[in-house]
Steps between C-alpha positions, in 0.01 A plus 500: 500500500702536815871453443739486797876532504733366771811707459476838334830569315551593132308208363191526721480878487524507122242218445274659757491832315412333174237280650332791687496699169309210348237475766637250753480553870861460634616448862810438698615509863803707602517371862863470597624625164775759445470869417553449127225239480262732689577799277446285188165387632395857576618620157312225319187568715446129544238399761642368831387228732616505872610136490632235265217275627245743369684541177507133441140434600361781286700478180348322199865469371794534747840554334819447691779722370774502754872415504571137433622429851158608642274307257456201732449711815222710357315194361521333843374826655180527291457134383212414723326837440513522118145475357559576142781415256858528636757591242874456558676758287841473656824412336530150653578156386228251405588308818451806712179605332341152546594511865366862534172429320458181710443717800187656350228294660210555251728376220418781266848585382689644199869489415570831320808675371575837337692492181655837415521831656210636710657842500500518117174315423273577801179312513569357157809304624478134400389270777515121455289275727458131571290292733139382529373858564716670240207563263303661781793726582532591126158673541701800618565560135156663507661757733809571275751221585674300233488131620587187307417151646789273433392189683275342767763408750656724770865522430488533121478884485770544776732253308472709181569813691804369674656341191449841320653668807801272485579649166391869552662539837817337384515740206447787735772398737752472223393826343526681831847365561617584151371854485602581859858420413474686163376802714795476739728506187321793352374310197146408594329686212732357248451146627122544484525635153712218365290227655192674350642436155434129538215504762272762335416859518292460818791342692628816670159600640408149607846459661467821698162384621640151600789656692265729700260217576783267596613740774152606610376148536827316590371346819181379343691359204741321731212331663350408156823356385519281805165359390637442160803315641277282726286406195786426269704312761238222481634410156855630479770733650381850389843670490391807314183561714701450819749773376205734413351453847834578657533809291168648601560404861829690496346793318217532762769503776732740330282765342402801705138473611255714299128536542431643166580356163823649351459709188803373306770238514764754598310557824491135555879455450566797726289344780717184459842671476433716806447190725 
């Protein structure tokens, strides 16, 4: 089984490692990519193609894992070359994913979404999938992935993902704002402890992880929330989701740039306060 990845960030590198450990041949292309992506590909020891055309033509399953704003562009770039199954695993709206997958000329497409933390769960992270070729994509379970087919139409998996994100990203934004101001007041540990009394003993650890992730992935989450707003705006005025999108947009602008994931939330807050 030859599995290709377009984009090679945290998601692609983690899944690649697990797939290779379970016997899959994994490829990517780093043409035009940044230093961090190239270092990650080297560290993972993934096989490389010299062009995206070669990657698309020779992959049995080609997974797109890029920032939401690039989802359409990469599909357009490889759409006429893709020979196998093309999987959109980007945090985009059902409308966007249908437009994206419509560019794949052979029609072998899957709408897929990650549910949970790749960093914590690795190859076992839950992936939901929909579309006519979702069952074929789910054959990657033979190589260690954890895939659940949720429907036979493109847009169903991405809809579930974004509705979940509307909740989880909204909670993360409120948590970040609350604990940041608690930190500035010198009472962050006390606030976390008192909230834990009602939210459960794992609250503090999960909160720290949420705060770090919010900062490290602020730009990506801003783009994801824009997709959420677009989807929800078809039915109503999504006030809370708009506020969450604005929060992550401001955070991505105001936090000091960092290549490596911060070790703790104090480091995150210091990056913000030094701006």
